N, C-alpha and C positions, 0 to 999 in steps of 0.2 A: 437557403442552406439545405433544403430538403433534397435537392438533386445530389448533394454530396453523400447523403445517407446511404443509398444503395451502392455507390461506388466504394464506400468504406467497408461494406460487408465482405467483399472478396479479400480485402486486405486483412481483416480480422481473422478470416479463415486461414490465411497464410501463417499467422503466428499464434494461432490458438493452442498449439502444442507447446509453446514456450512457457516457461514457468512465469506465473504472474509475479509482479514485483514484491509482493509480500505474502504470496501463497493463498490461493482461494480455496483449495480443497485437494482431494486425492486424485483429481483428473478423471474420475469416473463420470459418466453422463447420467442424467436423471430424466425420467419420463415427464414430459410436460403435461399438466392437467388441462382440462378444458378451461378456457380463460374468461376474463371479464368479470368474474364474480357472479355466481348464480345463487339462487335462493335455495338453501337447505337441501343439498343433494343427499345428505344422510338421512333425510326423512323426518328431522326434527322440525315440526311445524313452527313457523315464526322465527326460526334462527337464520341469521344471515351468515353466509360463508364468504370468507375473505381468502383469496388465493395469494400466497406469498412465495416468491421464488428467491432462492439464495444460493450462495456458492461455497458454503462451509461443509467440508467433509471431515472425517476422522473425529477426534475428540471435540473439536470446535463445533462440528455438526451435531454431536450429541448435546452439547451445551445449548445450541440453538433450538433443538427439538424440545429440550426441557423448558426453555423459555416459552415456547408456543404452548406447551401443555399447561404451564402455570397461567398463561393468559386465558386459555379456554376454560380452565377450572374456575376462574374468577369472573367470567362473563357468560351469563345464561343465554343471552340473545345473540352472541356472535361465536362463530367457530372459524379459527384460522387453520388453513391447510398449508403447511410448509412443504416445499419441494426443492430438493437439492438438484441444481441444474448443471453441475460440473464446475470447472474452473471459472474464473472471472470472465475470460475471453469467450468460453463456451456459453456462459449465461447471456452475454451480450448478443452473440449470434442468434441464439434461440429467441431472445426477446425481440430482436428486429424482425425475425420471421413471424413470430406470434402477433406482433403489432400490425404487420402488413396484412395478415389474414384475419384480423379481428378477434384473436383468441388470447390476447395478452392477460397477465394476472392483474390483480388490483394493486399489489404492492410488490416491489422488487428491490433487491440489493443490487447496487451498481458500483463497480470499482470506480474510485473517485475521478480518474482521468477520463472516463467515458461519459460522465454526467453532462458535460457541455454538448456533446454530440446529440444526445437525446433531447436536451433542452432546446437547442437550435432547431430541432425537428418538430418542436411544439407538441410533444407527446407526454410531457410530464406536468402534473398538476401543480399550480402555484400554492404553496402551503401557507403563505402569509395570512390569509383570513382564518385558517384553521388554528394557527398559533394564537392570533388575536382573540379568537372566540374561546380559547382555552386558558387565556391569561398567561401565555408563555411569550417570552421575548427572545430574540436572537442573542441578547446579552446573557442569557442563561447558559449558553453553550461555551465550550472551551474555544477561545479565539483561534488558536493555532490549527484547529481542525475544521474551520468554516470556509476555507479557501475554495472549495468546490461545491458550494451550496447555492450561490446566487448567480444567475445568468439572465441577461436581458431584463433586469430589474424585477426578476421573480425568484423567490426562494423555492427551489425545486427539489432540494435534498437536504437531509440531516445526517450528521456523522453517526456511524454505527461501529463496525469492527475496524478500528483505525490503528495504524502503527507508524513507526518512523525508523529509519536506520540509526544504529547506535554502535559504539565501539565496545566489543566484548573482550575482556582481558583475563588471561591466566596470571593472576597476581603472584602466585607462588613462583612461577618462572622469573618474573621481573624481580621479585625480592631476592631470589637466589643470586642474581647477577648484579644486585644493587642498582636496579633501573627504576625510574619513575614512570608513571603512566603519562604518555605523551599528550600534550594539549595543542601542539602546533604541527604543521607539516614537517618542519625542520627537526623537531623533537621526535616525530614518528620515524623519520629516516634514520636517526641515530639509534633509537631503541630497536627498530625492526632489524637493522643490520647487526646489532649486538646479540640478537636472539638466534641468528643463523648458525646452524651446525652443519658442516659439510665434511664428508669423508671421501676422499678421492674426488670423483666426479659426481658423487651422489649427495643430494641434500637430505639430511636426516631430520632437520627442523627448519622451518621457515619463520620469518618474522611476523608477517601479517597476511591476511587473505580476505577475499570478499567473493560473493557469488557473481556469476555471469548475469549482469542485469544493467539496465539503464539507470537505475536508482542511484547508485554510488557515484558514477561519473557526473550525474546531474548535481548531486550534493557538492562535489568538489569543484565543479564549474562555478557554483554560487560562492563557495568559500574563496575562490580566486578572484572574485569581483565581477564575474560574468553573469549572464542570464541565459536561459536556453533560447528563448525568442527575444528579438529586439522589441523596442517599445511599440512599433506599429505592426508587429507580427508579419513583416515582409521578408525576414531573414532570421538567421541565428544571432544570438547576442553574445557569443563567445569566440567569434572568429577574428575580426579586426582588432579587438582589444587584447588578443593573445591568451585569454583565459583557458581556452580549449587546448591549445598547444602546450601551455604550461602544465595543465593537469595531466595530459597523456604523457608528456615528457617525464614528469615526476614518477608516474606509475611504471614507465618502462625502465627508468633508472633503478627503481626498487626491484623490479623483476630481474634485471640483469645480474644482480648480486645474490639472489635468493631471498632478499628481504621481503619480496612479495611473491606469493604463490597465486597465480591466476588459474582457476580450474577450468576443465572442459565445460562446454555449455550444457550438456546433458546431465541432469540431476546435480547441478552445481551446488545448490543449497545444502543438500544432504552430504555432499562430499566435504565441503568446508566445515560443516558442523562436526562431522566425524573426526576430521583432522584436529579440530580444536579440542574436542573431548579427549582424544588420544595423546595430546601434548605434542603433536607434530607441527603446530603453529602456535605462536604465543598470543596473537591478537587477531581479531576478526571484525570486519565491518559486516553487520547482519541486522536483520529486523528485530525490533523489540518483541515481536511475536515469538522469538526463540528463547526468551528469558526463562519461561517456565520449564520447558523441556531440558534446557542446559542445566538449570539449577538442580534438577532431580537426577542428573546423569554424571556430572563431573565429580572427580575426587580430589580437586584442588581448590584453592581460594579463588573464587570466581567473582569478578566485579564488572560493572559497566561504567562507561564514561561518555562524555560528549564526543562527537566526531571532532577530530583535531581541526583547528582553523588554519587558514592561510592568511588572507587579509582580514577575514571575518569568520565568525561562527555561522554556519548555515546548514540546514538539513531539509530535504523535502519530506512530505508526508505520504503515506500509502494506505492501503486497505480500501474499504468500501463504505458507501453511504446508503441510506434507505430512501426510496422514492415512492410516490403514488402515481400511477398512470392516469392520465386525464380521461381515458376510455373506461375507467372503472364504473360499474353500475352501483357500487356500494361504498361511496366515498366517505360517508359518515362512519361506517363500521371500520373501513380501512384506516381512517384517521385515528379512531379510538385505539386501534392496535399500535399504530406508530407512536401516538402520544404516550400510551402505557409503556411501550418498549423504551422510549427515550427518557421518560420522567419518573417512573415509579421504581421504588427500590427493588421490588420483586421482579422487575423487568430487566432493564438494561444494567443496573448495578450488579445484580447477581451474575449476569452473563460476563461482565467485564472482570469481576473478581475471579471467576472460574477460568476464563480464557487467557487473561493476561493482556488483552488489548487495552488501549489507552482510555481513561475515563473521559467522556465527551460532554459532560455538563459540570458546571461549578458545584452543583448540589452533590454530585458523585464525589468530586474531589474533596469536599468538606465533610463528607460522611464519616462517622466513627469507624465503619468497617474498612473504608479505603485507607484512612489514616493508620489504622492498626496493621493493615497489610504492608504499607510502606515502611512502618517501623520494623516489622519482621523481615521484609524483603526490600532493602533499600535500593537494589538494582532497578526495581520497577519505578521508584520515585525519580531516579536519574532520567529515565525515558520521558517522564512527564515534564520535568524541569527543562529538558532540551527543547520543548515546544516553543519556548521563548524565541528561538531562532528558526522557527519553521518558515519556509518560503517555498512556494510552488511556482516556478517560472516556465513550466512547459504546458500551461493551459491553452489549448487551441482545439477547435473542432477537428483539425487535421492531424492531431497528435498521433492517433493510431497508425496512420500511414507513415508519418515521419519517424515514429518509434522503430518501425521495421528497418528504415534506412539507417537510423542511428546504431541499431544492433550490427548492421553490416560494417559500419565504420569501426565500431569497437572490435569486431572480429579481425578486421584487416590490420589494426594496430596491435592489439594484444596477442593475437595468435600468429599472424603472418609477418609481423614487424614491418609493415608497409610504412612509407614515409608519412610522418604525421601531418605536416602542412599540406601535402598533396591530397591525402585522404580527407582532411577536414575541408579543403577547398571543394572537392567532389561532393561531399555531403552538403556543404552550404549551397551549392548550385542546385542540387536535387531538392533540398528543402524549399528554396525560393521558387522552384517550378511548381511544387505541390501547393504552396501557400498562395500562388498566383491563380490557381484554378478557380 
């Protein structure tokens, strides 16, 4: 698999400017520190420095900085140096380059879809013995968030800033029209069309919207009974069974009546969020990571709900995991940082409460502070409950390259109204070519 490592680098560079599926940061780049973990560059004799790369900018970056400060204040012999490396894709590109030159960090955040690529290249440390040595079990973690943790019989990553798509609803609008929150595709079609307001040729209000992303089509493929890849990963799993054609046909039908507003690719997340806040759309498929910002901005009754089902409920997960590089010279110190961040209340729990990401351990879920937050903000509890139906069917080392092709298919159908079967057939052939490499 190592030969595929460098071929994928150029692909990642191609779409590094696209918005990450659940938002990694502000898009600014960060300066990479000298890697590998060196001893006490600050001059504190006997203190081990752990280099940690992450992709959190803005308020979430501030919350991560505060987490690192709390760790350093509680550990006299370890100093963690956190460095923002830009978006998820930019972090991956920089990490590949640093690993190749022997200057990688000790610990790095990795968007969950990229973990397999690094695992297959054998550059991530197996965390199994570290967990066992600390009395931690994989059963201590939230099951729906562990789908990108184990590859090649090695536990190489643990969940950190994780999210999932969810339905955001302007309940005030629905109540005014006597509408119920949709739970199925058919109900969504009825409610979304009922919300449409059109004056002449101009739509004043749409029914539902979603950002330009692969996340939401993948969710709907699973809901329609398909999978992204087939069982032996030789082709797609939504072609011959009709799940892909059904999903895109459904979206195009909604789009044709104004029931669906599909935004331009550039800045699509902010566009749909603004439309939702302004009442220009009644419902929105969007990340759980938007709950905090929306709650503090909207002036209407705002609730969240499961993504509507077709044949079944299903939703992918998003966000990033934390990994230790096998090249780290300070593995014990690096593990102590990961352990503290994952398991201690002043570590991960505080970060999750502040940021709005999903709680990733059962201890977090059961904590008094999390239960109190859910009682106060039930929208966040809905996001966690939906993890019962979490499924990730696009796991493959070739996903970054195939994702680029899937974006092209989405654009052809949603923007250019190209023939759905022809577009999916072209995508299927290109996917099979890539998987056969």
